[in-house]
Backbone as CSV, one residue per row, in Angstrom:
resi,resn,N_x,N_y,N_z,CA_x,CA_y,CA_z,C_x,C_y,C_z
1,MET,-23.054,106.621,37.375,-21.628,106.973,37.388,-20.971,105.794,36.831
2,PHE,-20.080,105.967,35.946,-19.417,104.914,35.337,-18.233,104.354,36.038
3,GLY,-17.405,105.133,36.681,-16.204,104.708,37.345,-15.968,105.544,38.618
4,GLN,-15.080,104.959,39.455,-14.872,105.635,40.773,-13.436,106.230,40.842
5,SER,-12.747,106.182,39.843,-11.405,106.786,39.902,-11.049,107.711,38.814
6,VAL,-10.206,108.633,39.144,-9.700,109.624,38.156,-8.297,109.583,38.141
7,LYS,-7.605,109.536,36.960,-6.227,109.491,36.864,-5.693,110.700,36.231
8,ILE,-4.825,111.398,36.978,-4.195,112.601,36.452,-2.795,112.222,36.028
9,VAL,-2.467,112.405,34.792,-1.180,111.882,34.262,-0.514,112.946,33.490
10,ASP,0.837,113.094,33.830,1.641,113.825,33.075,2.955,112.888,32.914
11,PHE,2.847,112.008,31.960,3.705,110.872,31.869,5.126,111.172,32.179
12,GLY,5.652,110.402,33.143,7.021,110.573,33.563,7.057,111.378,34.853
13,LEU,5.953,112.152,35.186,5.933,112.911,36.425,4.949,112.489,37.376
14,ALA,4.179,111.397,37.127,3.161,110.938,38.061,3.846,110.205,39.284
15,THR,3.138,110.218,40.423,3.736,109.760,41.585,2.577,108.931,42.379
16,THR,3.054,107.932,43.089,2.204,107.253,43.934,2.469,107.615,45.393
17,GLU,3.422,108.432,45.659,3.800,108.941,46.953,2.814,109.897,47.537
18,ARG,2.405,109.700,48.789,1.440,110.594,49.411,1.969,111.950,49.648
19,ILE,3.246,111.980,50.015,3.920,113.263,50.335,5.083,113.489,49.312
20,SER,5.155,114.609,48.601,6.172,114.738,47.589,7.035,115.970,47.882
21,SER,8.282,115.954,47.541,9.121,117.238,47.636,9.702,117.555,46.209
22,ASP,9.079,116.988,45.192,9.389,117.356,43.752,8.558,118.519,43.500
23,PHE,9.111,119.687,43.466,8.366,121.009,43.108,8.384,121.334,41.762
24,GLY,7.313,121.885,41.287,7.165,122.468,39.855,7.146,121.429,38.841
25,CYS,6.881,120.099,39.145,6.633,119.083,38.194,5.308,119.145,37.538
26,GLY,5.193,119.346,36.273,3.933,119.305,35.590,3.732,120.692,34.860
27,SER,2.509,120.765,34.315,2.174,122.020,33.687,1.660,123.031,34.574
28,THR,2.320,124.293,34.486,2.006,125.283,35.520,0.591,125.609,35.737
29,PHE,-0.210,125.433,34.732,-1.685,125.798,34.847,-2.356,125.044,35.979
30,TYR,-1.927,123.887,36.162,-2.522,122.819,37.101,-1.816,122.750,38.418
31,LEU,-0.745,123.401,38.585,-0.014,123.152,39.889,-0.526,124.060,41.041
32,SER,-0.801,123.425,42.105,-1.159,124.135,43.282,-0.080,124.989,43.825
33,PRO,-0.323,126.061,44.661,0.743,126.932,45.107,1.771,126.133,45.872
34,GLU,1.343,125.223,46.686,2.353,124.366,47.487,3.269,123.591,46.534
35,CYS,2.687,123.140,45.415,3.503,122.351,44.449,4.655,123.233,43.859
36,GLN,4.448,124.531,43.903,5.417,125.436,43.324,6.315,126.002,44.406
37,GLY,6.265,125.326,45.655,7.076,125.774,46.839,6.387,126.499,47.860
38,GLY,5.104,126.910,47.654,4.273,127.555,48.683,3.936,129.008,48.246
39,TYR,2.872,129.520,48.797,2.349,130.758,48.384,2.686,131.846,49.511
40,VAL,2.280,131.556,50.760,2.509,132.425,51.798,3.868,132.320,52.321
41,GLU,4.233,130.998,52.449,5.612,130.686,53.077,6.023,129.486,52.338
42,MET,7.442,129.235,52.281,7.968,128.133,51.625,7.633,126.863,52.390
43,VAL,7.392,125.747,51.599,7.165,124.416,52.158,8.235,123.529,51.780
44,LYS,8.495,122.500,52.509,9.438,121.462,52.264,8.954,120.418,51.519
45,ALA,7.620,120.099,51.640,7.009,118.963,50.851,5.436,119.362,50.822
46,TYR,4.736,118.601,49.980,3.337,118.867,49.831,2.596,117.507,49.703
47,ASP,1.346,117.571,49.971,0.372,116.432,49.943,0.047,116.238,48.403
48,SER,0.390,115.098,47.876,0.107,114.902,46.480,-1.439,114.857,46.148
49,ALA,-2.238,114.208,47.078,-3.657,114.048,46.902,-4.312,115.519,46.877
50,ALA,-3.858,116.433,47.772,-4.427,117.812,47.798,-4.059,118.454,46.466
51,ASN,-2.885,118.296,45.934,-2.390,118.868,44.851,-3.262,118.362,43.610
52,ASP,-3.562,117.110,43.579,-4.372,116.480,42.600,-5.836,117.071,42.579
53,VAL,-6.339,117.361,43.702,-7.615,118.020,43.874,-7.533,119.396,43.239
54,TRP,-6.535,120.094,43.572,-6.345,121.465,42.795,-6.449,121.298,41.390
55,SER,-5.597,120.328,40.850,-5.483,120.123,39.428,-6.948,119.785,38.797
56,LEU,-7.642,119.073,39.537,-9.025,118.642,39.019,-9.872,119.859,39.054
57,GLY,-9.721,120.922,40.071,-10.377,122.066,39.942,-10.149,122.929,38.726
58,VAL,-8.879,122.911,38.326,-8.512,123.730,37.114,-9.113,122.927,35.891
59,ILE,-9.192,121.656,35.942,-9.802,120.887,34.795,-11.250,121.123,34.866
60,LEU,-11.884,121.111,35.875,-13.377,121.438,36.038,-13.711,122.797,35.434
61,ILE,-12.974,123.857,35.811,-13.119,125.126,35.274,-12.982,125.035,33.731
62,ASN,-11.959,124.333,33.248,-11.683,124.245,31.816,-12.837,123.530,31.145
63,LEU,-13.300,122.530,31.720,-14.416,121.719,31.089,-15.704,122.538,31.013
64,VAL,-16.029,123.268,32.033,-17.233,124.054,32.094,-17.173,125.393,31.213
65,PHE,-15.967,126.057,31.325,-15.925,127.323,30.717,-15.010,127.435,29.543
66,GLY,-14.286,126.369,29.210,-13.325,126.298,28.067,-12.109,127.186,28.214
67,ARG,-11.718,127.428,29.467,-10.532,128.180,29.764,-9.996,127.813,31.224
68,ASN,-8.775,128.162,31.311,-8.133,127.928,32.775,-8.492,129.206,33.559
69,PRO,-8.583,128.998,34.902,-8.871,130.069,35.772,-7.668,131.136,35.833
70,TRP,-6.495,130.703,35.610,-5.362,131.699,35.717,-4.200,130.895,34.991
71,LYS,-3.134,131.654,34.643,-1.993,130.985,33.951,-1.126,130.187,35.007
72,GLN,-1.026,130.741,36.193,-0.218,130.100,37.297,-0.750,130.640,38.650
73,ALA,-0.797,129.603,39.525,-1.353,129.991,40.871,-0.089,130.539,41.692
74,CYS,0.303,131.741,41.402,1.365,132.390,42.035,1.028,133.913,42.285
75,SER,1.813,134.624,43.047,1.569,135.973,43.329,1.786,136.934,42.143
76,ARG,2.616,136.393,41.194,2.823,137.311,39.934,1.630,137.307,38.959
77,ASP,0.803,136.354,39.097,-0.433,136.065,38.239,-1.564,137.028,38.782
78,GLU,-1.902,138.205,37.969,-2.924,138.995,38.434,-4.219,138.458,38.742
79,THR,-4.605,137.405,37.931,-6.039,136.802,38.113,-5.975,136.042,39.405
80,PHE,-4.945,135.243,39.606,-4.816,134.353,40.887,-4.745,135.298,42.028
81,SER,-3.993,136.420,41.951,-3.857,137.357,43.139,-5.308,137.966,43.440
82,ALA,-6.073,138.215,42.387,-7.451,138.731,42.570,-8.246,137.755,43.340
83,TYR,-8.091,136.447,42.957,-8.769,135.366,43.511,-8.451,135.192,45.104
84,VAL,-7.142,135.283,45.402,-6.665,135.120,46.762,-7.185,136.372,47.559
85,HIS,-7.305,137.577,46.994,-7.923,138.746,47.645,-9.412,138.492,47.842
86,ASN,-10.095,137.847,46.939,-11.563,137.729,47.038,-11.788,136.355,46.391
87,ASN,-12.192,135.400,47.231,-12.303,134.055,46.729,-13.630,133.809,45.877
88,ASP,-14.436,134.944,45.824,-15.620,134.865,44.930,-15.318,135.441,43.503
89,PHE,-14.026,135.861,43.319,-13.647,136.610,42.147,-13.936,135.854,40.816
90,LEU,-13.675,134.496,40.796,-13.988,133.868,39.536,-15.467,133.917,39.207
91,GLN,-16.319,133.945,40.106,-17.774,134.111,39.830,-18.027,135.453,39.258
92,THR,-17.314,136.394,39.474,-17.569,137.732,38.984,-17.173,137.927,37.469
93,ILE,-16.237,137.016,36.965,-15.826,137.082,35.575,-16.213,135.917,34.750
94,LEU,-16.787,134.905,35.381,-17.245,133.793,34.552,-18.723,133.494,34.976
95,PRO,-19.498,133.011,33.976,-20.904,132.869,34.428,-21.178,131.620,35.186
96,MET,-20.612,131.548,36.444,-20.631,130.388,37.291,-21.680,130.510,38.199
97,SER,-22.379,129.431,38.468,-23.477,129.402,39.398,-22.921,129.416,40.839
98,HIS,-23.790,129.811,41.787,-23.354,129.921,43.197,-22.914,128.588,43.711
99,GLU,-23.644,127.510,43.266,-23.339,126.229,43.665,-21.873,125.711,43.213
100,LEU,-21.619,126.041,42.043,-20.193,125.668,41.458,-19.216,126.547,42.198
101,ASN,-19.547,127.799,42.460,-18.599,128.746,43.078,-18.134,128.158,44.451
102,GLU,-19.146,127.651,45.166,-18.828,127.098,46.491,-17.947,125.835,46.473
103,ILE,-18.184,125.055,45.294,-17.307,123.899,45.118,-15.895,124.359,44.877
104,ILE,-15.818,125.278,43.903,-14.377,125.877,43.560,-13.741,126.417,44.699
105,LYS,-14.473,127.183,45.511,-13.777,127.742,46.663,-13.160,126.606,47.549
106,SER,-13.943,125.584,47.679,-13.314,124.443,48.548,-12.219,123.755,47.889
107,VAL,-12.161,123.775,46.609,-11.000,123.152,45.859,-9.831,124.042,45.885
108,PHE,-10.007,125.369,45.600,-8.876,126.323,45.510,-8.552,126.923,46.919
109,CYS,-8.734,126.183,47.945,-8.375,126.692,49.308,-6.841,126.661,49.388
110,LEU,-6.243,127.761,49.825,-4.747,127.925,49.971,-4.185,126.922,50.909
111,ASN,-4.965,126.636,51.969,-4.451,125.627,52.981,-4.811,124.301,52.437
112,PRO,-3.858,123.489,52.010,-4.054,122.134,51.514,-4.858,121.223,52.589
113,SER,-4.519,121.394,53.882,-5.113,120.553,54.858,-6.575,120.877,55.007
114,LYS,-7.103,121.992,54.548,-8.465,122.304,54.551,-9.111,122.186,53.225
115,ARG,-8.403,121.781,52.284,-8.993,121.635,50.844,-9.945,120.446,50.898
116,ILE,-10.908,120.442,49.964,-11.839,119.384,49.829,-11.161,118.158,49.461
117,THR,-11.674,116.916,49.868,-11.122,115.685,49.523,-11.539,115.299,48.148
118,LEU,-10.950,114.288,47.468,-11.341,113.821,46.208,-12.697,113.267,46.268
119,SER,-13.041,112.492,47.262,-14.379,111.811,47.377,-15.446,112.880,47.584
120,GLU,-15.225,113.874,48.402,-16.146,114.903,48.547,-16.360,115.714,47.272
121,LEU,-15.265,116.074,46.614,-15.383,116.749,45.371,-16.287,116.024,44.316
122,ALA,-15.996,114.662,44.232,-16.774,113.883,43.317,-18.344,113.889,43.705
123,ARG,-18.594,113.744,44.986,-19.925,113.850,45.452,-20.581,115.178,45.138
124,ARG,-19.912,116.318,45.411,-20.538,117.492,45.196,-20.609,117.916,43.751
125,VAL,-19.745,117.507,42.895,-19.849,117.719,41.515,-21.069,116.957,40.932
126,GLN,-21.262,115.682,41.354,-22.331,114.910,40.899,-23.723,115.456,41.446
127,ALA,-23.711,116.168,42.542,-24.949,116.685,43.063,-25.187,118.153,42.565
128,CYS,-24.242,118.773,41.885,-24.390,120.040,41.511,-25.557,120.223,40.467
129,SER,-26.491,121.030,40.774,-27.690,121.099,39.840,-27.455,121.927,38.614
130,SER,-26.478,122.920,38.763,-26.209,123.814,37.613,-24.747,124.378,37.848
131,PHE,-24.007,124.226,36.727,-22.625,124.772,36.769,-22.596,126.289,36.370
132,THR,-23.569,126.746,35.543,-23.483,128.051,34.947,-24.689,128.906,35.268
133,ILE,-24.623,130.146,34.985,-25.716,131.041,34.923,-25.760,131.779,33.692
134,PRO,-26.795,132.490,33.359,-26.633,133.337,32.065,-25.513,134.297,32.175
135,GLU,-24.824,134.425,31.134,-23.557,135.236,31.084,-23.760,136.671,31.495
136,PHE,-24.834,137.295,31.055,-25.052,138.626,31.475,-25.161,138.886,32.923
137,TYR,-25.656,137.948,33.593,-25.798,138.035,35.057,-24.491,138.246,35.786
138,ALA,-23.417,137.508,35.334,-22.168,137.628,36.020,-21.629,139.023,35.936
139,TYR,-21.775,139.642,34.814,-21.242,141.098,34.709,-22.120,142.121,35.221
140,SER,-23.448,141.995,35.303,-24.342,143.036,35.752,-24.546,143.043,37.164
141,ASN,-24.328,142.020,37.793,-24.732,141.863,39.321,-23.632,142.174,40.258
142,ALA,-22.470,142.171,40.058,-21.442,141.951,41.053,-20.556,143.185,41.317
143,PHE,-20.718,144.306,40.437,-19.704,145.365,40.460,-20.293,146.706,40.697
144,SER,-19.466,147.521,41.342,-19.824,148.895,41.360,-19.225,149.400,39.965
145,THR,-19.476,150.587,39.508,-19.076,151.127,38.225,-17.559,151.076,38.120
146,SER,-16.800,151.479,39.130,-15.297,151.497,39.084,-14.753,150.069,38.867
147,ASP,-15.342,149.085,39.378,-14.862,147.756,39.354,-15.132,147.067,38.040
148,THR,-16.124,147.578,37.199,-16.507,147.010,35.969,-15.389,146.946,34.999
149,ARG,-14.503,148.013,34.876,-13.551,148.043,33.859,-12.538,147.045,34.274
150,VAL,-12.152,146.825,35.450,-11.168,145.939,35.822,-11.636,144.486,35.561
151,ALA,-12.943,144.249,35.987,-13.532,142.866,35.750,-13.558,142.686,34.257
152,ALA,-13.907,143.512,33.431,-14.079,143.293,31.967,-12.637,142.918,31.413
153,ALA,-11.661,143.721,31.908,-10.289,143.513,31.373,-9.730,142.147,31.878
154,THR,-10.087,141.752,33.081,-9.637,140.567,33.645,-10.395,139.303,32.799
155,ALA,-11.660,139.536,32.496,-12.364,138.472,31.684,-11.664,138.263,30.361
156,VAL,-11.202,139.410,29.766,-10.446,139.310,28.549,-9.207,138.529,28.755
157,ALA,-8.457,138.919,29.812,-7.165,138.174,30.029,-7.397,136.706,30.269
158,ILE,-8.499,136.429,30.997,-8.745,134.944,31.282,-9.164,134.268,29.991
159,SER,-9.886,134.976,29.148,-10.321,134.287,27.887,-9.105,134.005,27.006
160,GLN,-8.052,134.659,27.220,-6.803,134.386,26.522,-5.998,133.329,27.165
161,ALA,-6.392,132.759,28.376,-5.629,131.581,28.959,-5.917,130.405,28.033
162,PRO,-4.926,129.679,27.808,-5.012,128.581,26.876,-5.939,127.536,27.230
163,SER,-6.666,127.087,26.225,-7.467,125.808,26.407,-6.522,124.759,25.892
164,PRO,-6.894,123.431,26.090,-5.903,122.338,25.729,-5.308,122.505,24.407
165,HIS,-6.135,122.847,23.286,-5.560,122.911,22.005,-4.471,124.078,21.791
166,ARG,-4.387,124.915,22.799,-3.355,126.050,22.646,-2.169,125.812,23.496
167,LEU,-2.059,124.649,24.225,-0.958,124.492,25.143,0.300,124.412,24.440
168,ASN,0.387,124.175,23.240,1.641,124.140,22.474,2.030,125.484,21.887
169,ASP,1.220,126.541,22.110,1.404,127.890,21.581,2.830,128.379,22.100
170,LYS,3.502,128.943,21.246,4.914,129.514,21.603,4.627,130.495,22.850
171,MET,3.713,131.245,22.812,3.604,132.323,23.898,3.341,131.810,25.232
172,TYR,2.965,130.590,25.336,2.577,129.936,26.660,3.577,128.939,27.049
173,ASN,4.525,128.499,26.319,5.343,127.477,26.733,6.927,127.932,26.784
174,ASN,7.313,128.954,26.132,8.771,129.214,26.163,9.119,130.245,27.174
175,GLY,8.221,130.751,28.009,8.609,131.682,29.069,8.883,133.062,28.500
176,ASP,8.607,133.333,27.195,8.699,134.723,26.880,7.733,135.677,27.457
177,LYS,8.104,136.940,27.455,7.335,137.932,28.171,6.193,138.285,27.192
178,GLU,6.241,137.885,25.923,5.228,138.185,24.939,3.853,137.704,25.457
179,ASP,2.869,138.643,25.417,1.585,138.232,25.915,0.630,139.215,25.401
180,SER,-0.554,138.850,24.972,-1.572,139.730,24.500,-2.558,140.132,25.463
181,GLY,-2.379,139.800,26.725,-3.313,140.052,27.849,-3.336,141.553,28.231
182,VAL,-4.263,141.912,28.915,-4.429,143.339,29.316,-3.838,143.515,30.691
183,ASP,-3.015,144.694,30.803,-2.411,144.993,32.109,-3.369,145.692,32.865
184,LEU,-3.916,145.035,34.005,-4.978,145.632,34.888,-4.474,146.911,35.567
185,ARG,-3.250,147.035,35.781,-2.697,148.219,36.386,-2.953,149.516,35.672
186,SER,-3.020,149.386,34.299,-3.204,150.548,33.452,-4.655,151.028,33.526
187,LEU,-5.556,150.257,34.137,-6.942,150.666,34.229,-7.339,151.389,35.535
188,ALA,-6.453,151.182,36.531,-6.640,151.796,37.834,-6.654,153.288,37.837
């Protein structure tokens, strides 16, 4: 291991405060639900370290699979809502190993006080023997026939989530409704 620290920086928005009440600061892809004001109920402040762990989870997914897990961790995002409903959901649409899925579930825990710590995350990532499985396994193992169409459509929608080189794309930064994703409701 080369170093013991990770710096998450969005210049001008970084904080050294343990507790913050600055909501919505940063790129929406990386914000935890509590940093957006809360998922289940509104919060007055949030733990900066737990928010950083969430951001690192998004970065980990991006490094391993070349895409973000969702556009925004909020109830309006269909992929995130599917994850909230079934925290094994990402493993059904990405060729993710069981070992990485367990790490990811501890990172994307909705309750920040139960979220994995940074030191535990570092330890578990270093100890992870495999991040991926053969891609065909992810699609053939997890679904009944009726679920397959929804999973395939969701995989397409996730594949269109921006990777770092697309963050400046007009469709992801200006709030327009323009989106080339698949509406999962039309498949039901």
